[in-house]
N, C-alpha and C positions, 0 to 999 in steps of 0.2 A: 477030799476036794470033789467026787463026784456026788457026795451027797449033798452039798453045798449047790452046787451046780443043777440038781435036780429039783433042789427047794426053789431056786429061782425060777426054774422052768415052772415049776407048779403054780408059783406066786404069779407069774406074767400071764398064765393060761386062766388064773381065778379071775385076773383082771379084764382078761378079754371076755371072758364070760359075763362079768357082771356087768359091763356096759351094753355086751351084744344082747343081753337082754331085757335091758330097758325097754323096748318095743311092748313085751309082753308085761313089764311090768306096769308099763302105763296103762294098759288095757286091765288088769289084775285091779290096779288102785281105783279105776274111774268106776269099776262093778262095785268094788268095797264101799267107795262113797255113796254110791247110788242106794246100796242098801243100809248104810248109815242115816240117809237122809229119809227113808221110810221107816227108821227104827224111832228116831226123834220125832217123826209124826204119830206115832203110836199112843194113846194118852197113858198107856200104861208105863213102857218103856222110855216115852220122853221123860219122864220127871224121875228117871233113875240116872244119879249122877255118874254110875260107872258107865252109863251108854255113853254120856257126852264127854268122860274122859278117855274113853277107846276112841271117840271120834277125834278129838283133840290129836292123840298120838298117831292116827291115821293120816292126817292133815300133814304133822309134822315129819312124817316119812315120806307123805310125798312130796314137800318142799325140798328132801335132801335128795331125790331120786338122781338128780344132775350135780348137787353142788355138794354133797356128803363129802366128798373123797378131797375136796379142795381146799387149798392153803396158799397164801402169798408165799411166791418166792418156789413154789414146787417146781422141781427141775423137769424138763421136757423128758426124761426118760423116764421119770416116776409117774409123769401123767399118762404116758402110753402104757404103763403096766396096766393101769385103771382102764383106760379108755380106747387104749390100742391104735394102730396106725391111723392117722387122721383121712378124711376124705380128698383132701386136699390143703395144702400150705399156703397162706398167701402174706407175703411180705409188703410191710410200706414201713414209711417215717413220719415219727411225731416228735417236732419241735427238734430235728436233728438225730432222734434216737431210733434205731433200726428196730421194727416188730415184728414178731412173726406169730400170724395167727394160725391154731390148729381147728380147721371147720369139721364139727361132726354133725350127724342127724340132728342131735337135741342140744347142741352147745357149741361156742366157740371159744378157745382159748387164746388168749393173748400174752405172749411172752417176750420180755425185754430181756436182755442179756442172759437169755437162757433160763430167766425164772417166770413163774406165772407170775404178770402183773393183774390181769382183770380176766372176766369172763362175761360171756352173753348169754343168755337162754333162748334157743330157738324153739323149743315145746315144752311144755309144762305140765303137770295133770290137771292143774287148775289155775285160773289166773292168779290168785294170792290164797296157796295153800297155809302161809304163815300167819295171815292172819285170822285164817278160819280156824286155825288151831288154837290161836289165843281166845276167839272168842267162845270156842267150845269149852275151853278150860274154866273161864269165867261164867259160864252156864252150869257148870258141874259144881265152882265153888257156891253159886246161889241155892244151888239143889241139896247143897251140903251143911247145915246149919250149925251142925256141931263141928266142922272141921275134921271129920274122920281122914278125908284125904288130902289136907293140906300140906302135908309134906311133900306125898308125890307130886302135886301140883306146882309146888315151888319150886323142885327139882325139875321138872319139866320147864317152867319158864327160865330156872337158869340157862339150860341149854339154848333156849329160844333167844335170849339175850346175846349169847354168844352168837348166833346164827345173825341176828341184826346188826351185831358189831360187824362181822365179816361183809355183811350185805351193803352197810353205810361204806366201809372203804372200797368196796368194789365199784360202788356209784360214783364215788369222787373220782376213782382212777379212770372212768368212763367219761367224764363230765356230765353226768346226769344228776345234776345237782340240786334238782325239783325234788325227784326221787330221794337223794340224799336226806334232803331237809323233812322230809316225810319218815323216811325211816329211822332217823335221828328221834323225832318225837314218840314213833312206835316205841322206838327202845326206853324213853322214859317213862311212857305208860305201861310198860311190863313190870318194870322197875317199882314203880308206883306199887302194882298189884301185889309186890311182895315186901311194901314198907320199905323201900329204899329209896330215897333223893338223890337222882343221877343229874348233879349239877355241871360235870363235864360234857355231858350230851346237850344240854342248852347251848352251851358254846359251839360244839359241834353245829348244832341245828342253826345257829347264827351264821356259822362260816359258810356252810350251805347255801344258807339264803343268800348270804351276800355274794355268793359267787355266781348264783343265778341271775341277780340284779342287773349285771350287765344286758341281759336280754330282756329280762322283765323290770321295771321299775317299780313294781308294785311289791316286790320283793324285798326292798328295803326296811319296810316297814318290820316283815318278818325278823329279820336280820338284828333289828333293835331289840323286839320283843324279847327275843331270845338272850343276847347279849344281855340287857336289863335283867332278867330272869338268873341269869348265871350270875351275875355281879350281887342281886339280892340275896342269894343263897350262899354268898360268900366262896362262889367259885375259886379254888386254890390254884390259880394258875402257875405253870412249870414257869412259862416265859413271863415273866413280871412285866406288868403292863401292858400285855399285848391286847388283851380285851379291851382295854380304855382305848385303846390306839383306834383300833377295829370300829369301835362304838363311835368315836368321833368322826370316823371318816364316813362311817353309814349316816350321821347326821347331817355332817354336810353336803352329802351327795343326794339328800331330800330337802336340802335349802334351809333345814333349822340350824343357821349358826348359833343361838343362844345355847340350844341344848347339845349342840356339838361343843363348844366352849367349856360346859359345866361337865361335861365328861371327860375332856381331859385336865380338868382341875381337879376332879375327883381322881383320875388315875395319879397325877402327879402329888397329889398327898399321900395316897398310899404308897406310892413307889417314889419317894423323894430322889431328883437326878437321873432318873430313866431317860434315855436319849430321845427314845421315838416321839413321848409325850412333850417333851422339851420342843421338839423340833414342832409339833402340832402347835402348840402354844406360839413360838416361835413365828410360824407360817401364817398363823390365825393373825395376829396383832399386826405382822407386815403389810398382810393383804387389806387390812384398813388403815393404816397408815399410823398406827398407834405406837411411834418408833419407841416411844419411851419404856412401854409394857413389854416389846420385843425386846428392849435390848436388855431390862432386866432379867429374862430368862436367858438370854444370850451370854450374858456375864455368867450363869451358872452352867453353862452347857461348857464354856470355856474353862473355867475354874476346874471341871470335872475332866476335861480332855484338851488341855492346853496345846497339844499338838496338831489339832484338828483345824487342817488349813482352810477348810470349809466353813466351819465354824468363825474360825479368826477373819475370815472375809466379810461373810455375813455381819460380824460386828464391825467391820470398818465401815461397812455400807451402810448401816445405821447409823454410826456417829458421823458420818459425812452428810446425812440427811437430817441430823439435829444442830448440824453447823460444828459439830467439835473437832474441825481440820487436823491439828496435831495427833490429836489422839486418833483420828480414823486413819491417818499416815501410819501411824506405828502399828496399827492393828494390820493393814496393808501389809506392810513391813515382817511383820510376824507369821502372817498366811504364805509369803513368799517364802521365808526361812524353812518353813515346815514343809513346802513343796515348791523347790523351786522351777518345776515344770507346770504351773498353776497359772493358766492364763490370767483370769479374771483380776488377781489384784494388781499385776502388773498394767494393765489398760486401765482400771479404775485409777490408781494412783499417779498414771499419766494425766487422765483426763483432771484431776483434782487440780494439779498443776496446769494444764491448758488453759481450763474455765477460769483460773485464779488470774491469770496472763491477761487473758479476754477482758477481766472485769477491770483490771489496773486499767489498760487502755481506754475503755470505754469512758470509765472513770476520769480520766484526764482530757478526754475529748470533749467531756461535758463539764469541764471546769471551766470558765473563762478566766477566772481570777488566777490561775497559774501562770507564773513567769516562763520563758522559754527556757530557763535553765532548770526550773521545777519540774516542767513538763518533761524536759528530757530525761531528767531522773528517774520519774515516772517509768518511761518508756524503756529504760535501762533495766529497771526494775521488774517489768512485766518479761521482759527476752530473758532475765536470770531464770524465770520459774518456765517460759518454755524450753531452755536449756537442760533443765532437769526433765522435762516432760519426752525428750527425745530418747534417751537410753532405756527408758522405762517401756514407750511405745516401739520401739525396735525389738528388744524383747519378748514383748506380746506377739509382733509379727514371726519372730523367730519361732514360738511357742504353734502358734495358729499361722501359716503362711497365706490361706487362704480367706482369711476374715477383713472383708471388704471394709468395715468401719474401720480398722485400722490402718489399712492402707490408704485409705483418704486423709486420716489426719495426720498420718505420717506425710503423704504428698502435700498439705498445709504448711504443716511444723516446716519441711525442708524448703519450702518455698519462701517462707517469711526469714527463718534463717539465713538464706542465698542473698535476701537483699540487705538484711541486718550487717551480714558478716561474708560480703563475697569472697571469692577465692578461698574459700576453705573447706572445701569439698562436697558441700552440701546442693552445690548445682549438678555435680555427676549423680547424687542420691537422687534428687528429684527427678532427674531424667530417667533413672532407674525405676523408680517405683510409677512414676507415668506409665512407662512401658508396661507395667505390669497389671495397670488398670486399664491397658487398651488405649489409652489416650494421646500416645504416640506412635 
């Protein structure tokens, strides 16, 4: 037991010393880089691939001075083993989540729920040591036509690819999306140096560019370029249809609806029945009042998910627009059955009855050839429609008591019904509704 305790103390001291010596390490690295600058400027040494390989390793190690020990989810206690006690701890909140930031002289570590979420370097040896490392290894390759050092250089690239992956996700967590986009592209380039096509990082580059587009509209083009590249390389997305959906949104954001439609159609052909792409196509056609085409995809979506109240309501709405009254009412009924607390189908079905009643009355008033008996029959028919509308609109009001359109429509219905059918309770309902509307 004592031996374990001594070992833990030794590890802790090692971590403290490791980070405590970073200031001296920074100085040493800067001196070594200055020496390397002199060496590569020498006519003889500057053509030696080993000099450039050493330079690549030097810059790679310089990159890892602050971040070499880090990994996502690292517990705070483990971080303290490496970095000792922070100068200060700064609490903050991000989207309702509590964050603790450990501040050191060279770096800030951000912890969420006790695990490392991200980090921000305050001081680095050089501006971009990882890029300089890659450039150095490329130079070494160019000076080594027989490829004697190819295996060692590839091994170095593999490690750098891992570092770039960590940097990418760290930049995503920090919402530094432009940097993340550039890092993703750099990872692609390093993989290409090893003869590897990295389709996933074309997708990630597109995602980062898309996120940055909220601040910089020019980045939509970058998002599209990378998504299209990933698709052309047969990116095997784990989340089927996602890349096509995001490409659709990107094209729509640039105003290119033609290419947006093609992106959604391509995705739907590749992943038939994919819900997001169905919604994209449905919304696309609805926005252009191309209701028959929208209905085609709605029917496919409903067939796949017959209990989806939102889809059933949308189907009812489109059928209503197409003049398919009975089918529309049936779709609204199915939507209500799927979700009895869903406001929209109750309101819309009530409006169908209400509007039909108004039309019947208007047609009767505009037809001078009607006899009084025929006219009265038409008015009675209209009020049968009003009767059907009342309980539906009341249910809509029960679900959403603050909706003003519902209350105004109920007020009108109660007034009409109280005139047509006096002393049947509609007078009291009308008074109550007018009070809610502040009209009494």
